[in-house]
ZASEVEX-145110 format. One record per residue (C-alpha): residue in one letter; x, y, z; residue number from 1. Coordinates in nm, 4 decimals. Last residue first. Layout:
BEGIN
@code->a	x->X	y->Y	z->Z	pos->NUM
...
END
This chain:
BEGIN
@code->a	x->9.2013	y->10.4559	z->8.6473	pos->393
@code->a	x->9.3575	y->10.1509	z->8.7700	pos->392
@code->t	x->9.2321	y->9.8281	z->8.5379	pos->391
@code->t	x->9.2008	y->9.4769	z->8.6927	pos->390
@code->r	x->9.1279	y->9.2626	z->8.3754	pos->389
@code->q	x->8.9250	y->8.9137	z->8.3115	pos->388
@code->r	x->9.0487	y->8.7348	z->7.9998	pos->387
@code->s	x->9.0199	y->8.3818	z->8.1672	pos->386
@code->p	x->9.4133	y->8.3225	z->8.1732	pos->385
@code->s	x->9.4298	y->8.6568	z->8.3282	pos->384
@code->p	x->9.5112	y->8.9835	z->8.2265	pos->383
@code->t	x->9.6982	y->9.2707	z->8.3581	pos->382
@code->t	x->9.6149	y->9.6355	z->8.3148	pos->381
@code->i	x->9.7767	y->9.8500	z->8.5514	pos->380
@code->g	x->9.7662	y->10.2595	z->8.4939	pos->379
@code->r	x->10.0205	y->10.4483	z->8.2870	pos->378
@code->h	x->10.3729	y->10.3952	z->8.3196	pos->377
@code->r	x->10.3515	y->10.0112	z->8.4097	pos->376
@code->q	x->10.6927	y->9.8786	z->8.4565	pos->375
@code->r	x->10.7666	y->9.5100	z->8.5209	pos->374
@code->v	x->11.0589	y->9.3940	z->8.7422	pos->373
@code->r	x->11.1576	y->9.0516	z->8.7507	pos->372
@code->v	x->11.2963	y->8.8777	z->9.0782	pos->371
@code->n	x->11.6504	y->8.6853	z->9.1656	pos->370
@code->n	x->11.6192	y->8.8210	z->9.5224	pos->369
@code->g	x->11.4498	y->8.6030	z->9.6640	pos->368
@code->t	x->11.3317	y->8.3381	z->9.4860	pos->367
@code->r	x->11.0834	y->8.2729	z->9.6844	pos->366
@code->i	x->10.8900	y->8.5407	z->9.8280	pos->365
@code->g	x->10.9813	y->8.7160	z->9.5015	pos->364
@code->p	x->10.7449	y->8.5124	z->9.3058	pos->363
@code->l	x->10.4118	y->8.5743	z->9.4940	pos->362
@code->l	x->10.1669	y->8.3643	z->9.3438	pos->361
@code->d	x->10.3547	y->8.0257	z->9.2555	pos->360
@code->d	x->10.4683	y->7.8929	z->9.5334	pos->359
@code->s	x->10.4286	y->8.1564	z->9.8857	pos->358
@code->l	x->10.0821	y->8.2651	z->9.6912	pos->357
@code->a	x->9.9620	y->7.8726	z->9.6074	pos->356
@code->e	x->9.9579	y->7.7878	z->9.9698	pos->355
@code->w	x->9.7400	y->8.0902	z->10.0062	pos->354
@code->f	x->9.4644	y->8.0249	z->9.7503	pos->353
@code->r	x->9.4351	y->7.6469	z->9.8870	pos->352
@code->k	x->9.6070	y->7.3901	z->9.6150	pos->351
@code->g	x->9.4900	y->7.1918	z->9.3021	pos->350
@code->g	x->9.6806	y->7.3809	z->9.0954	pos->349
@code->l	x->9.5999	y->7.7028	z->9.2014	pos->348
@code->n	x->9.6410	y->7.8423	z->8.8319	pos->347
@code->e	x->9.3600	y->7.6412	z->8.6853	pos->346
@code->a	x->9.1371	y->7.8149	z->8.9802	pos->345
@code->t	x->9.1687	y->8.1349	z->8.7965	pos->344
@code->y	x->9.4567	y->8.4188	z->8.8703	pos->343
@code->t	x->9.4529	y->8.7503	z->8.8760	pos->342
@code->r	x->9.8254	y->9.0136	z->8.9518	pos->341
@code->q	x->9.9125	y->9.3367	z->9.0310	pos->340
@code->y	x->10.1946	y->9.4203	z->9.2511	pos->339
@code->g	x->10.3166	y->9.7639	z->9.4278	pos->338
@code->i	x->9.9774	y->9.8829	z->9.3750	pos->337
@code->l	x->9.9153	y->10.2664	z->9.4002	pos->336
@code->g	x->10.2296	y->10.4534	z->9.4032	pos->335
@code->g	x->10.4137	y->10.1146	z->9.3116	pos->334
@code->c	x->10.6483	y->9.8706	z->9.4382	pos->333
@code->y	x->10.7668	y->9.5329	z->9.3330	pos->332
@code->a	x->11.1091	y->9.5788	z->9.4101	pos->331
@code->e	x->11.3442	y->9.6626	z->9.6883	pos->330
@code->a	x->11.1357	y->9.8999	z->9.8566	pos->329
@code->t	x->11.0035	y->10.2717	z->9.9385	pos->328
@code->i	x->10.7234	y->10.4701	z->9.9350	pos->327
@code->t	x->10.7569	y->10.8126	z->10.0373	pos->326
@code->g	x->10.5275	y->11.1210	z->10.2087	pos->325
@code->l	x->10.4717	y->11.4932	z->10.2173	pos->324
@code->s	x->10.2640	y->11.4183	z->9.8437	pos->323
@code->n	x->10.1443	y->11.1295	z->9.9751	pos->322
@code->n	x->9.7674	y->11.1618	z->9.8477	pos->321
@code->v	x->9.6548	y->10.7793	z->9.7402	pos->320
@code->t	x->9.2849	y->10.7174	z->9.5995	pos->319
@code->l	x->9.1330	y->10.4935	z->9.5741	pos->318
@code->g	x->8.8274	y->10.4746	z->9.3670	pos->317
@code->d	x->8.9103	y->10.4014	z->9.0463	pos->316
@code->v	x->9.0132	y->10.0739	z->9.0016	pos->315
@code->t	x->8.8204	y->9.9453	z->8.6581	pos->314
@code->i	x->8.7316	y->9.5467	z->8.7154	pos->313
@code->d	x->8.6671	y->9.2971	z->8.4480	pos->312
@code->d	x->8.4076	y->9.0200	z->8.5290	pos->311
@code->t	x->8.4515	y->8.6548	z->8.7394	pos->310
@code->p	x->8.7662	y->8.8741	z->8.9320	pos->309
@code->n	x->9.0292	y->8.6173	z->9.0754	pos->308
@code->v	x->9.2740	y->8.8304	z->9.3051	pos->307
@code->v	x->9.6301	y->8.9360	z->9.3621	pos->306
@code->n	x->9.6595	y->9.2937	z->9.4791	pos->305
@code->a	x->9.9950	y->9.2924	z->9.6431	pos->304
@code->g	x->10.1341	y->9.5999	z->9.8634	pos->303
@code->i	x->9.7971	y->9.8320	z->9.8570	pos->302
@code->a	x->9.7149	y->10.1464	z->9.8601	pos->301
@code->g	x->10.0871	y->10.3437	z->9.8537	pos->300
@code->g	x->10.2473	y->10.0201	z->9.7429	pos->299
@code->v	x->10.4583	y->9.7734	z->9.8600	pos->298
@code->y	x->10.5625	y->9.4148	z->9.6431	pos->297
@code->y	x->10.9088	y->9.3653	z->9.8123	pos->296
@code->r	x->11.0773	y->9.4528	z->10.0992	pos->295
@code->g	x->10.8856	y->9.7117	z->10.3067	pos->294
@code->q	x->10.8271	y->10.0921	z->10.3144	pos->293
@code->v	x->10.5236	y->10.2918	z->10.3533	pos->292
@code->s	x->10.5922	y->10.6412	z->10.4651	pos->291
@code->s	x->10.3578	y->10.9685	z->10.5586	pos->290
@code->p	x->10.0423	y->10.7693	z->10.4509	pos->289
@code->k	x->9.7590	y->10.9684	z->10.2896	pos->288
@code->i	x->9.4973	y->10.6993	z->10.1667	pos->287
@code->t	x->9.1287	y->10.8368	z->10.0286	pos->286
@code->l	x->8.9451	y->10.4949	z->10.0010	pos->285
@code->k	x->8.6442	y->10.4830	z->9.7092	pos->284
@code->k	x->8.5084	y->10.1129	z->9.7150	pos->283
@code->e	x->8.5119	y->9.9187	z->9.4032	pos->282
@code->l	x->8.8479	y->9.6987	z->9.4468	pos->281
@code->l	x->8.7753	y->9.6096	z->9.7796	pos->280
@code->e	x->8.4848	y->9.3743	z->9.6362	pos->279
@code->t	x->8.7531	y->9.2054	z->9.4444	pos->278
@code->s	x->8.8997	y->9.0565	z->9.7729	pos->277
@code->a	x->9.2899	y->8.8788	z->9.7767	pos->276
@code->n	x->9.4196	y->9.1999	z->9.9140	pos->275
@code->l	x->9.7982	y->9.1571	z->10.0375	pos->274
@code->g	x->9.9503	y->9.4591	z->10.3114	pos->273
@code->v	x->9.5735	y->9.6808	z->10.2575	pos->272
@code->l	x->9.5663	y->10.0309	z->10.2880	pos->271
@code->g	x->9.9175	y->10.1952	z->10.3065	pos->270
@code->g	x->10.0279	y->9.8742	z->10.1683	pos->269
@code->v	x->10.3414	y->9.6094	z->10.2693	pos->268
@code->c	x->10.3978	y->9.2547	z->10.1235	pos->267
@code->d	x->10.7013	y->9.1083	z->10.2346	pos->266
@code->g	x->10.8679	y->9.2464	z->10.5017	pos->265
@code->t	x->11.1123	y->9.3965	z->10.7251	pos->264
@code->a	x->10.7741	y->9.6400	z->10.7520	pos->263
@code->a	x->10.6240	y->10.0410	z->10.8294	pos->262
@code->v	x->10.3254	y->10.1519	z->10.7741	pos->261
@code->r	x->10.3507	y->10.5370	z->10.8942	pos->260
@code->g	x->10.0219	y->10.6877	z->10.8409	pos->259
@code->g	x->9.9423	y->11.0477	z->10.8587	pos->258
@code->i	x->9.6173	y->11.0360	z->10.7791	pos->257
@code->l	x->9.4177	y->10.7308	z->10.6255	pos->256
@code->t	x->9.0623	y->10.8472	z->10.5195	pos->255
@code->y	x->8.8084	y->10.5768	z->10.5744	pos->254
@code->n	x->8.5192	y->10.5477	z->10.3455	pos->253
@code->i	x->8.3766	y->10.2202	z->10.4416	pos->252
@code->d	x->8.2557	y->9.8462	z->10.2905	pos->251
@code->i	x->8.5158	y->9.6341	z->10.3469	pos->250
@code->t	x->8.4496	y->9.2947	z->10.2918	pos->249
@code->g	x->8.6804	y->8.9789	z->10.3141	pos->248
@code->d	x->8.5942	y->8.7103	z->10.1238	pos->247
@code->t	x->8.9267	y->8.6847	z->9.9640	pos->246
@code->d	x->9.1654	y->8.7327	z->10.1975	pos->245
@code->n	x->9.2014	y->9.0829	z->10.3512	pos->244
@code->y	x->9.6041	y->9.0612	z->10.5192	pos->243
@code->g	x->9.7349	y->9.3719	z->10.6700	pos->242
@code->v	x->9.4335	y->9.5530	z->10.7035	pos->241
@code->l	x->9.3828	y->9.9336	z->10.7587	pos->240
@code->g	x->9.7563	y->10.0768	z->10.7310	pos->239
@code->g	x->9.8742	y->9.7468	z->10.6606	pos->238
@code->v	x->10.1100	y->9.4959	z->10.6706	pos->237
@code->y	x->10.1615	y->9.1540	z->10.5228	pos->236
@code->h	x->10.4930	y->9.0126	z->10.6425	pos->235
@code->r	x->10.6870	y->9.1625	z->10.8984	pos->234
@code->g	x->10.4966	y->9.4422	z->11.1287	pos->233
@code->v	x->10.4748	y->9.8001	z->11.2297	pos->232
@code->v	x->10.2003	y->10.0050	z->11.2150	pos->231
@code->i	x->10.1773	y->10.3355	z->11.2995	pos->230
@code->g	x->9.9683	y->10.6956	z->11.3535	pos->229
@code->a	x->9.6279	y->10.7198	z->11.2052	pos->228
@code->v	x->9.3293	y->10.5565	z->11.1050	pos->227
@code->s	x->8.9986	y->10.7754	z->11.0415	pos->226
@code->r	x->8.6387	y->10.7566	z->11.0096	pos->225
@code->n	x->8.6124	y->11.0709	z->11.2788	pos->224
@code->t	x->8.2736	y->11.0491	z->11.4082	pos->223
@code->v	x->8.2975	y->10.7393	z->11.6174	pos->222
@code->a	x->7.9055	y->10.7294	z->11.8306	pos->221
@code->n	x->7.7635	y->10.9212	z->11.5532	pos->220
@code->d	x->7.5690	y->10.6195	z->11.4158	pos->219
@code->k	x->7.3749	y->10.6846	z->11.0805	pos->218
@code->d	x->7.6415	y->10.7142	z->10.8387	pos->217
@code->s	x->7.7215	y->10.3468	z->10.9313	pos->216
@code->f	x->8.0919	y->10.2377	z->10.8472	pos->215
@code->t	x->8.1634	y->9.8602	z->10.7721	pos->214
@code->i	x->8.4503	y->9.5761	z->10.8167	pos->213
@code->t	x->8.2992	y->9.2441	z->10.7643	pos->212
@code->g	x->8.4654	y->8.8812	z->10.7526	pos->211
@code->s	x->8.7840	y->8.7672	z->10.6437	pos->210
@code->n	x->9.0075	y->9.0346	z->10.7845	pos->209
@code->y	x->9.3304	y->8.9163	z->10.8932	pos->208
@code->g	x->9.6064	y->9.2088	z->11.0878	pos->207
@code->t	x->9.2679	y->9.4195	z->11.2099	pos->206
@code->l	x->9.2384	y->9.7773	z->11.2114	pos->205
@code->g	x->9.5640	y->9.9594	z->11.1938	pos->204
@code->g	x->9.6898	y->9.6152	z->11.0470	pos->203
@code->a	x->9.9865	y->9.3621	z->11.1246	pos->202
@code->y	x->9.9894	y->9.0260	z->10.9527	pos->201
@code->s	x->10.3340	y->8.9534	z->11.0613	pos->200
@code->g	x->10.4833	y->8.9847	z->11.3724	pos->199
@code->v	x->10.7368	y->9.3185	z->11.4948	pos->198
@code->a	x->10.7810	y->9.2833	z->11.8649	pos->197
@code->g	x->11.1255	y->9.3641	z->11.8753	pos->196
@code->w	x->11.1324	y->9.5598	z->12.1945	pos->195
@code->d	x->11.2714	y->9.7676	z->12.0063	pos->194
@code->t	x->11.1132	y->9.7679	z->11.7635	pos->193
@code->v	x->10.7867	y->9.8635	z->11.9670	pos->192
@code->r	x->11.0076	y->10.1149	z->12.1450	pos->191
@code->r	x->11.1485	y->10.2738	z->11.8557	pos->190
@code->y	x->10.7915	y->10.3388	z->11.6548	pos->189
@code->i	x->10.6412	y->10.4421	z->11.9321	pos->188
@code->a	x->10.9095	y->10.7324	z->11.9688	pos->187
@code->n	x->10.8888	y->10.8184	z->11.6017	pos->186
@code->n	x->10.8084	y->11.1936	z->11.7371	pos->185
@code->t	x->10.4530	y->11.2341	z->11.5754	pos->184
@code->d	x->10.3486	y->10.9050	z->11.6939	pos->183
@code->s	x->9.9597	y->10.9394	z->11.7909	pos->182
@code->v	x->9.7523	y->10.6388	z->11.7727	pos->181
@code->y	x->9.3940	y->10.7064	z->11.6208	pos->180
@code->s	x->9.1964	y->10.3621	z->11.5597	pos->179
@code->a	x->8.8841	y->10.3422	z->11.4463	pos->178
@code->c	x->8.5271	y->10.1234	z->11.5001	pos->177
@code->n	x->8.1917	y->10.2018	z->11.2996	pos->176
@code->i	x->8.0719	y->9.8654	z->11.2931	pos->175
@code->i	x->8.3770	y->9.5195	z->11.3156	pos->174
@code->a	x->8.1921	y->9.2022	z->11.1974	pos->173
@code->a	x->8.2548	y->8.8276	z->11.2154	pos->172
@code->k	x->8.1101	y->8.5996	z->10.9555	pos->171
@code->n	x->8.4603	y->8.5076	z->10.8620	pos->170
@code->e	x->8.7249	y->8.6116	z->11.0959	pos->169
@code->n	x->8.8170	y->8.8924	z->11.1973	pos->168
@code->a	x->9.1706	y->8.8653	z->11.3487	pos->167
@code->g	x->9.4250	y->9.0720	z->11.5607	pos->166
@code->c	x->9.1178	y->9.3383	z->11.6878	pos->165
@code->i	x->9.0863	y->9.7085	z->11.6805	pos->164
@code->g	x->9.4653	y->9.8375	z->11.6008	pos->163
@code->g	x->9.5604	y->9.4537	z->11.4967	pos->162
@code->i	x->9.7906	y->9.2559	z->11.5309	pos->161
@code->y	x->9.8120	y->8.8793	z->11.3449	pos->160
@code->a	x->10.1254	y->8.6630	z->11.4269	pos->159
@code->n	x->10.4561	y->8.6733	z->11.5927	pos->158
@code->y	x->10.5797	y->8.9366	z->11.8374	pos->157
@code->g	x->10.2741	y->9.1388	z->11.8197	pos->156
@code->a	x->10.1804	y->9.4978	z->11.9639	pos->155
@code->a	x->9.8549	y->9.7196	z->11.9873	pos->154
@code->v	x->9.9368	y->10.0382	z->12.1118	pos->153
@code->g	x->9.6337	y->10.2338	z->12.2885	pos->152
@code->t	x->9.4508	y->10.4871	z->12.1060	pos->151
@code->n	x->9.1467	y->10.2382	z->12.0065	pos->150
@code->v	x->8.8086	y->10.3611	z->11.9520	pos->149
@code->c	x->8.4908	y->10.0909	z->11.9350	pos->148
@code->n	x->8.1662	y->10.1962	z->11.8192	pos->147
@code->k	x->8.0430	y->9.8110	z->11.7251	pos->146
@code->i	x->8.2061	y->9.4323	z->11.7711	pos->145
@code->t	x->7.9751	y->9.2237	z->11.5909	pos->144
@code->s	x->7.9852	y->8.8241	z->11.6690	pos->143
@code->g	x->7.9251	y->8.5885	z->11.3920	pos->142
@code->g	x->8.1614	y->8.2728	z->11.5298	pos->141
@code->k	x->8.4615	y->8.5175	z->11.4926	pos->140
@code->n	x->8.6373	y->8.8201	z->11.6651	pos->139
@code->e	x->8.9985	y->8.7203	z->11.8072	pos->138
@code->g	x->9.2531	y->8.9365	z->12.0090	pos->137
@code->i	x->8.9969	y->9.2174	z->12.0704	pos->136
@code->i	x->9.0492	y->9.6224	z->12.1753	pos->135
@code->g	x->9.3385	y->9.6919	z->12.0823	pos->134
@code->g	x->9.4151	y->9.3248	z->11.9109	pos->133
@code->v	x->9.6503	y->9.0241	z->11.9706	pos->132
@code->y	x->9.5910	y->8.7490	z->11.8236	pos->131
@code->s	x->9.9620	y->8.5591	z->11.8481	pos->130
@code->n	x->10.2468	y->8.6830	z->12.0369	pos->129
@code->g	x->10.1845	y->8.9448	z->12.3128	pos->128
@code->i	x->10.1229	y->9.3163	z->12.4224	pos->127
@code->v	x->9.8303	y->9.5529	z->12.4694	pos->126
@code->y	x->9.9324	y->9.8634	z->12.5783	pos->125
@code->s	x->9.6815	y->10.1057	z->12.7369	pos->124
@code->a	x->9.4133	y->10.3597	z->12.6138	pos->123
@code->n	x->9.1232	y->10.0922	z->12.4760	pos->122
@code->v	x->8.7716	y->10.2433	z->12.4034	pos->121
@code->t	x->8.4379	y->10.1275	z->12.3860	pos->120
@code->t	x->8.2234	y->10.4469	z->12.2442	pos->119
@code->r	x->7.9762	y->10.6301	z->12.3871	pos->118
@code->t	x->7.6949	y->10.7963	z->12.1589	pos->117
@code->g	x->7.4409	y->10.4976	z->12.0685	pos->116
@code->n	x->7.2927	y->10.4783	z->12.4033	pos->115
@code->e	x->7.4382	y->10.1877	z->12.5892	pos->114
@code->s	x->7.7214	y->10.1691	z->12.3569	pos->113
@code->l	x->7.8660	y->9.8478	z->12.2364	pos->112
@code->l	x->8.1079	y->9.5192	z->12.2530	pos->111
@code->a	x->7.9334	y->9.1528	z->12.1883	pos->110
@code->t	x->7.6688	y->9.2553	z->11.9468	pos->109
@code->q	x->7.5259	y->8.9119	z->11.8195	pos->108
@code->t	x->7.4637	y->8.8422	z->11.4165	pos->107
@code->d	x->7.5609	y->8.4429	z->11.4721	pos->106
@code->s	x->7.5880	y->8.3087	z->11.8353	pos->105
@code->q	x->7.9067	y->8.4520	z->12.0434	pos->104
@code->n	x->8.2288	y->8.2768	z->12.1568	pos->103
@code->l	x->8.4845	y->8.5871	z->12.1903	pos->102
@code->a	x->8.8218	y->8.6423	z->12.2532	pos->101
@code->g	x->9.0859	y->8.8257	z->12.4681	pos->100
@code->i	x->8.8316	y->9.0865	z->12.5748	pos->99
@code->i	x->8.8884	y->9.4994	z->12.5980	pos->98
@code->g	x->9.2739	y->9.5470	z->12.5215	pos->97
@code->g	x->9.3089	y->9.2314	z->12.3641	pos->96
@code->v	x->9.4967	y->8.9141	z->12.4091	pos->95
@code->y	x->9.3975	y->8.5971	z->12.2321	pos->94
@code->e	x->9.8013	y->8.4109	z->12.2554	pos->93
@code->s	x->10.0669	y->8.5123	z->12.4596	pos->92
@code->g	x->9.9675	y->8.7858	z->12.7657	pos->91
@code->l	x->10.0027	y->9.0958	z->12.8777	pos->90
@code->v	x->9.7675	y->9.4004	z->12.9340	pos->89
@code->y	x->9.9251	y->9.6890	z->13.0242	pos->88
@code->g	x->9.8105	y->10.0531	z->13.1573	pos->87
@code->n	x->9.9517	y->10.4085	z->13.1051	pos->86
@code->a	x->9.6569	y->10.5398	z->12.9397	pos->85
@code->e	x->9.3047	y->10.3558	z->13.0618	pos->84
@code->t	x->9.0843	y->10.0667	z->12.9461	pos->83
@code->e	x->8.7428	y->10.0647	z->12.8763	pos->82
@code->c	x->8.3797	y->9.9435	z->12.9332	pos->81
@code->d	x->8.1096	y->10.1052	z->12.7744	pos->80
@code->y	x->7.9080	y->9.8380	z->12.7503	pos->79
@code->l	x->8.0182	y->9.4467	z->12.7460	pos->78
@code->v	x->7.7945	y->9.1952	z->12.6300	pos->77
@code->s	x->7.7848	y->8.7892	z->12.6729	pos->76
@code->q	x->7.6977	y->8.4879	z->12.5166	pos->75
@code->e	x->8.0967	y->8.3520	z->12.6263	pos->74
@code->g	x->8.3443	y->8.5726	z->12.6594	pos->73
@code->y	x->8.7225	y->8.5221	z->12.7684	pos->72
@code->g	x->8.9554	y->8.7358	z->12.9043	pos->71
@code->v	x->8.7611	y->9.0047	z->13.0180	pos->70
@code->i	x->8.8581	y->9.3774	z->13.0844	pos->69
@code->g	x->9.1892	y->9.4124	z->12.9519	pos->68
@code->g	x->9.1834	y->9.0960	z->12.8346	pos->67
@code->v	x->9.3581	y->8.7434	z->12.7753	pos->66
@code->y	x->9.2717	y->8.4684	z->12.6649	pos->65
@code->r	x->9.5863	y->8.2490	z->12.6534	pos->64
@code->g	x->9.8604	y->8.3264	z->12.8950	pos->63
@code->r	x->10.1932	y->8.4095	z->12.9079	pos->62
@code->l	x->10.3514	y->8.7381	z->12.7740	pos->61
@code->k	x->10.5764	y->8.7498	z->13.1244	pos->60
@code->d	x->10.8628	y->8.5632	z->12.9824	pos->59
@code->r	x->10.9252	y->8.8928	z->12.7267	pos->58
@code->d	x->10.9866	y->9.1508	z->13.0128	pos->57
@code->e	x->11.3534	y->9.1415	z->12.9204	pos->56
@code->q	x->11.2120	y->9.4168	z->12.6028	pos->55
@code->k	x->11.0488	y->9.6246	z->12.8486	pos->54
@code->y	x->10.6803	y->9.6908	z->12.9904	pos->53
@code->t	x->10.6890	y->9.9718	z->13.2648	pos->52
@code->y	x->10.4811	y->9.9590	z->13.5636	pos->51
@code->g	x->10.4110	y->10.2316	z->13.7875	pos->50
@code->d	x->10.2946	y->10.0145	z->14.0548	pos->49
@code->a	x->9.9221	y->10.1166	z->14.0784	pos->48
@code->y	x->9.9438	y->10.1556	z->13.7250	pos->47
@code->g	x->10.0081	y->9.8243	z->13.6125	pos->46
@code->a	x->9.6653	y->9.7279	z->13.5009	pos->45
@code->r	x->9.4609	y->10.0657	z->13.4146	pos->44
@code->s	x->9.1182	y->9.8794	z->13.3860	pos->43
@code->r	x->8.7709	y->10.0484	z->13.3863	pos->42
@code->c	x->8.3963	y->9.8624	z->13.4079	pos->41
@code->e	x->8.0888	y->10.0759	z->13.2857	pos->40
@code->s	x->7.9022	y->9.7973	z->13.2010	pos->39
@code->l	x->7.9494	y->9.4400	z->13.2056	pos->38
@code->s	x->7.6798	y->9.1709	z->13.0835	pos->37
@code->a	x->7.7364	y->8.7869	z->13.1724	pos->36
@code->n	x->7.5934	y->8.4561	z->12.9891	pos->35
@code->h	x->7.9789	y->8.3300	z->13.0388	pos->34
@code->a	x->8.2091	y->8.5747	z->13.1178	pos->33
@code->y	x->8.5521	y->8.4243	z->13.2183	pos->32
@code->g	x->8.9131	y->8.6193	z->13.3794	pos->31
@code->v	x->8.6646	y->8.9177	z->13.4667	pos->30
@code->i	x->8.7665	y->9.2351	z->13.5848	pos->29
@code->g	x->9.1462	y->9.3067	z->13.4461	pos->28
@code->g	x->9.1119	y->8.9165	z->13.2856	pos->27
@code->i	x->9.3151	y->8.5931	z->13.2664	pos->26
@code->y	x->9.1788	y->8.2674	z->13.0989	pos->25
@code->h	x->9.3627	y->8.0199	z->13.0407	pos->24
@code->g	x->9.7096	y->7.9924	z->13.1527	pos->23
@code->a	x->9.6283	y->7.6047	z->13.3634	pos->22
@code->l	x->9.2842	y->7.5268	z->13.2404	pos->21
@code->s	x->9.4854	y->7.1669	z->13.0906	pos->20
@code->d	x->9.5905	y->6.9523	z->12.7780	pos->19
@code->n	x->9.6701	y->7.2033	z->12.5340	pos->18
@code->d	x->9.8889	y->7.4558	z->12.8675	pos->17
@code->a	x->9.8898	y->7.8237	z->12.8626	pos->16
@code->a	x->10.2127	y->7.9122	z->12.9905	pos->15
@code->t	x->10.2159	y->7.9630	z->13.3610	pos->14
@code->s	x->10.1213	y->8.2628	z->13.6327	pos->13
@code->s	x->9.9254	y->8.4191	z->13.4714	pos->12
@code->l	x->9.9659	y->8.8279	z->13.4847	pos->11
@code->i	x->9.7341	y->9.1299	z->13.6002	pos->10
@code->l	x->9.9127	y->9.4281	z->13.6809	pos->9
@code->g	x->9.7536	y->9.5805	z->13.9419	pos->8
@code->e	x->9.4997	y->9.8957	z->13.8603	pos->7
@code->n	x->9.1404	y->9.7557	z->13.8446	pos->6
@code->r	x->8.8087	y->9.9364	z->13.8279	pos->5
@code->c	x->8.3958	y->9.7979	z->13.8851	pos->4
@code->d	x->8.1439	y->10.0104	z->13.7450	pos->3
@code->a	x->7.8680	y->9.7451	z->13.6757	pos->2
@code->m	x->7.7984	y->9.3988	z->13.6690	pos->1
END
């Protein structure tokens, strides 16, 4: 299928039903694609009627697996497809500017350019409740999205919102992708907050990451490795990733420039809201946020860094240059890291990591305003019971 175009608003007529197909698979070009190939398809949904989303239109956010080009793809590939400016992709769950969600075999590339020099681009507004991404709502199952750029706005009311994908799950990969959303006059910030679309797990690239994010020097399709603009959310909000889980890998040299990271809750960072992966701490990244703001656990690079290292780690590759910006919080606020601690399996007390976070590892969330503030004036060194250390140099 090639060179298809849509400018009409595509909506589900009913909410998704777990017991039937009602409300599933809504796409600007194709609702459900199985073993399909689409190339150079374009969508600007709602443009023909001059549609503009408003807060009172939230009841239009219906449907599961909603995409600007394809709602749901199984063993399918999209080449050089785009959604254009002033269009809208509206759904409830698994909502993506290009595709809602994928089911791919291991290591299969799903979104890519035909000749290695073009990109898959979203420039539309993508609005939903959960798993909302500028390119794809959820990336999982070994699928790879490559050479994708988001210049549109991805906004969500509940959880998992990202400029490229809402969630990048285990074994999935984001390669050579970037998000450029300019908000020089705060118009996007005001619009999104007026909508009330400030969900948790929000990031400039992905809201949640337990997969791989990489950038290759050998590919010239996306040359500007930056994430610029605005990220708004509640808890776990980051300029690049909202929540980087223990298996999350970020192997890139990104520069985050001019970004505003604004949250009403906890774990907010210019780079990552909450980081649980030791691998990230050994990378070299430059963060230049215009402002980072939240309640507790707020940092210029990482809001809360909660890791289980097997050896001592020295953090010397993260650079925060916010000479013209501000980092603000009620407690646990740092120019580099807001809250740093290590833990062992014994500290989890038999709980899963995410369960222990709010119960034991992040005390401010559980105890409200009754928090203890400890200052570190020269670097950060926090020994764990196993005597491993994380040192910021």
